[in-house]
N, C-alpha and C positions, 0 to 999 in steps of 0.2 A: 364514517369508515375510510380509512386511507388505502389507497390501492398501489401497491409496490410491484416492482420489477427488480429481480436479483439478478445482476452480472456476476458469473463466477459462483453459482449456486452450490457446486459441490467442493468448492475450496473451503479454506478455513473460515474466512470472513462470510461466506454464503451461508455454511452450516450453522454458524452462530446467529446469524441473522435471522434464520428461520427458527432457530430455537426460542428467540424473543418473540416472533410472530406467533408461534404456537401457543404461547403462554397468554396471548391477548387477542383471541379470535374475535372479540368484540369491536377491537380497535382497527386490525389491520386485514388486508385481503390481499393475497398473492396473485398477480394477474400474468405475470411473465417470469420464466426461468431461462437463463442462458448458462452453459456449461461446457466442459470439454469431453473427456472420453470415460468418464465414471458413469457408465450406462446403468449400473446395478443402483447406485445412489440416487441418480437422476430419475430413473423409473420409480422409485419409492418416493421420492419428492413430488413427482408429478401426479402420483395416486393419492398423496395425503393432501395436496394443496390446490389440486385441480385447477392449474393456471390456464388462461386462454390461449397463451402462446408458448412454445418450448423451442430452444435452440441448441443443437448439439455442434460438436466442432467439424464433424465431416457429415457429407450427405449420407453416406453408407449408415453411419451411427443413427442419423434420423429416421431412415427408413426402419432400421431395426427396432427403435424405440418406439416408432409408431405401430409396428406389428404386436410388440410386447404388452402395450396398453389398449388394444383394440377391443377389450372387453369393457372398457369405461363408458359409462351411459353418455357422457358429453366428453368427445375428444378433442384436445387441443389442437391448434394449427402447429405444424411442425416446420422449422426452418433450419438453415445449418450455414457453419461458417461465420466468417467475420461479418458479412453481410446479415446474416440471421441474427447475429447479437445486437446489430444496429436496429433492426426491426423489433427486437424486444426492448431496447433502450428508448425507442420512439412510440411505442404501443399507445394508441389513443387513450385507452381507457386506463391510464397510469398517472399517479399522481407525484410518485417518488422512485426515482432509480438508484439503487444501491450498486454502486461501481466497484465490484470487487475481482475483475478479471486480472490475474498476475501480469506484471510486467508491461511492456509497450503494446501488446494487443489489446490493453485497454483504452489505448489513447482515441480511436475513432469513435468506439460505442459511447465513450464519455462525452465526447465533442457533440455527436448525435443526439444524445439525450438535452444537452444544454440547447442546441439549436431548436429542438423541437418544443422547448418552453418547459421542459420538466425540472423539477427540483431533484438535485443530486446529493446522494450521500457517498462522499469520494473516500474510498479506502486505497484505491491505486494510486500511490505516491508518484509513480512515474509519469502520470500526466502532467503534473504540474512541473516535474523535474525536466521533461523533454520540452513542455510547451507553456511554461507558466504564464508569460506575459499574453500569448495569444489566447489561452483558455481563460484567463481572470477578465479580459476584454470581451470575449464572448459571454461569460457569465453577467457582466455589467451590462452589455448591450441587450440581453435577453430578460434582464430583471429576475432571473430565477434565484432560489435559494441554495447556497452551495454549504453543505454540512460537513466538515471533517469526520472520518472516522476512526483514523489513526489515533491510539491511545494519547499519544503526546499533543498532537494537533487538535483533538477534542479537548483537552485539559487546557490549552491555551484560550480556545474557543469559549470554554465554560468561565475561565477566568477573567476575560473580557467583557462578560455580560455584566450591563450596566455602568461601563467604564468607557470613557472615550479612547480610541485609539491614539490620538495624538498626545495623550499624556504618558505612554509607555516610554520607560527609559531601556528596558531589555527583556527579552524572552529567553528563559532558561529551559532547554531540552533536557530532559533527565535520559539516562541509558542504564541498563542493568550492567552493561560492560560484557555480556555474553559469558559463555563457558569458558573463556582463555583469559579473562580479564587479569588473573593473578599469575598466569603462566608465564615463566622466564623466556625471553625473546628467542635464545638460542634453542628453545624447543618447539618453536611454532612450526618447524618444518617436519615434526613428528605427528601432526594433527591428522587424524583419519576422518573419513566421511560421517562414520557413526558417532565419532566424539562431537564433531562440529553440530550435527542435529541434534544434539542432547542440550537444548537450552534451560538454564535454570530456573526460569520463571514463566516463560509465555508459551502457550501452544499455538503454532504458527505453521504455515506451509513452508516446503523446504528452501525455497528461494530467499525468502524473508528471514529464515532461521540462519541460513549461511551470513547473509548480509550483517546479521545481528552479531555474528561470531566475528567478522572482519571490521565491525562498527561502520561498514558501509551503509547500514540502514540508516544510521544516525546522520551521516552525511547527506544522504538524500532528503531526510527529514529538516535539515537545514535549509536546502534549497526550496523545499515544500513549503515552510514556514515563511520564508522571505515572500513569496508570492500569495500565500494565503492572507497573511497580516500585514502585507505592504510595509514591511520593515527592512532597515539595511542589514546587510551581513554582519557588520559589526555591533549590532545591537541583538545578535542573537549567539547564546553561549550553551554549551554543553557540559554536563557534569555527570559522572558516573553514579549510580544510586543503586547498589546491588539488592536492596530490599524491594525494590520496583513497587512502592507504596505512593509515593510522590511522582506524579505523572508529568508534571511539568509546572513551571511557575512564571509568573509575569511580576517584574517590579515597575512601579510607577515612578513618575518624577519626584514625588514627595517621600520616596523611600520605602513606601509600603509594598510588601511582597504578598501577593495572593497566589496558593498553590492548590491544586486540585489532586485529592488523594482518594486511594480505593485500592480494592482488592485488585490483582493482576488478572483481570478477566476481561476479554474484548467485548462482553456482553453489555458492559457498562456504557462505553462509548457508542456501541451500536444502538442500545436502547434510547439513548439521548437523541441521536440523529433521526430515528425513526419517529420519536414522539414530540420532538422539539415544537414549540418552547415548552412543552410540559416534560414532567418527568415520571416514568412508569417503573415497576418492578423489572428488574433484569434477569433475574434469577441467579446473580452473582451473589456468593458470600459477603456477608458485612463484616467489616474490619474491626478486629478486636484489639484495642490499644494496648492493653497491658501484656499481650503476647508478642506485639511488635518489639519492645525492648529498646531498640534504637534506631535510629535513620542515619545512614552514612553518607556522605558526599565526598567524592575524589575527582581530581583533575585527569582527565583522559591523558594517557600516553600516546602522544601523536608520532612518536618515532616508531613505536610498536604497531600503532594502528593508522599508517600514512594516508589511508582514504579519506579520513577525517579532514585533513589539511587541504588534500585534493578537492573535496566539496566547496570549500570556503575560496579557494583558487578559482574554481569554474564560475562562482557568483561574482567575482571581481573582474573577470574576462569581459571585456565588451561584445564579444562575440558568443551569442546565445547558443550556437552550435557546440561550444565546450560541453555543455551539460548533455545534449544528446550522445556525444562521443563518451562521456563518463558512463551514462547509463546504459548504453549499446556494449561496450566493452565488459562492462560488469555482469551483465546477462550472459555473455558468451563465457566469460571466466567461471561463474558461478555453476553453468551447466557443465563445462568441461571437469569442474573439481566433482560434482555430484556423480559425474560418469566415471570417476577415477582416472581421468586422463593427466591431471596435473596435481602437484601437491598443493596443500593450502595455501603456503605462503607465495606461492604464484599468483594467486587473484589478486593481489595489490600491484605486483610487478607488472601484469598484463594490462591492468587499467591505466597504470601510469606511463607505460609505454605506449599506449593508445593515445593518450592526451598529448604525448609529446611529439609523436610521428604522424598524427593525422591533422592536415591543413584544415583551417577553419572555412565553412560553407554557408550559403545562406539558409537561414532556418525561419524564414518569415511565414510559411504557409504548413498546414499538415502534409502536403505532398513533398516540400523541401525537408521537413523533418523525418519523415519516412524513408525518403531517398537516402539521407545521410545515415540514418540508423542501419539500414540494410547494408550499405557500403562498409561500415564500420563492422558489423557482424561478419560479413563475408572475409573482411581483411584479417580481423582477429582470429576466425577459425583456421583459415589457410596458414597463418604464421605458427599458431601455438598447439592445433590438434595434434595428438600424438598416438601412436598404437600402444605405446608403453602404459602398462596399468599400474596405478599407485593405490595402494592399500591403506 
């Protein structure tokens, strides 16, 4: 019986993780849940999975949830805030931590899990974007198993099974292209929040969905792949694949290409990470090839989606702080867009401006990284936040 703690249990990754766990009660037990402010869903999860520890984002919410479930025969321990998420991540009676907290808030709990010697199923790509070298050094020193949950990174991980990393010629990350793949560039300023949240293939949280619409998500995955698989930026390529059937590919030195294919369902990579090295039923639909009809691959338009190029430039920058700046500026820009304070096409402008105008800074420790992140967030908000409402 594998004992699991889920960070971000009420988010997209967390909910789908619990879907897989629900199907395999003989294999998995949930011992910890950490979530944000969705108390209704967290209460339902607490009652169903009966974890030993539960973390809410605020102390007030923690007290309220404790009151709501006071009729449970065995009440869990309740904690709150970022410290609470770290307690869940390091819970003694836990074998695997699913790191699904969105954005930069997942940084410290993910590090805490590794330092506590827990295996980590990593969905929070920002951990590797902000602190790739530092995090991978920690993983190596602790000897834990790091399992990628992102569909593309999981695909690469699966393609590499039984193959030596040094024989890799290139990694090919696929991207659906998002909802605006075929939209003329001169219409990008007409995009509304509602339009951007309608992803044609994947069911994801709002931040990742907007990043997919700008292709920033793919840029972040380039940085993530560089650290996960220890490859050069020049060995990572991106192709648009509208059908979202091929989730990524690896080409080896002999010219052979191995690809991982499947339905566009995050429960497939999640189930692989939970049960690794075994495979179990994920609950996803099985691919019916005659209905696929064709597989399309297109070179991305980096003029229309400039954040792809920005991610590559960040990797070539000798200062690791550039990745922190990129990530922080994008978090703010996406939040401003979701709150109707900037137009869609301003997201890339804000990120590029932050990269150009922010001086490099030390990023050798978690404290360095968090300080720089907070500095960039404050600077970008002060410069770009507007009372004007964009529809």
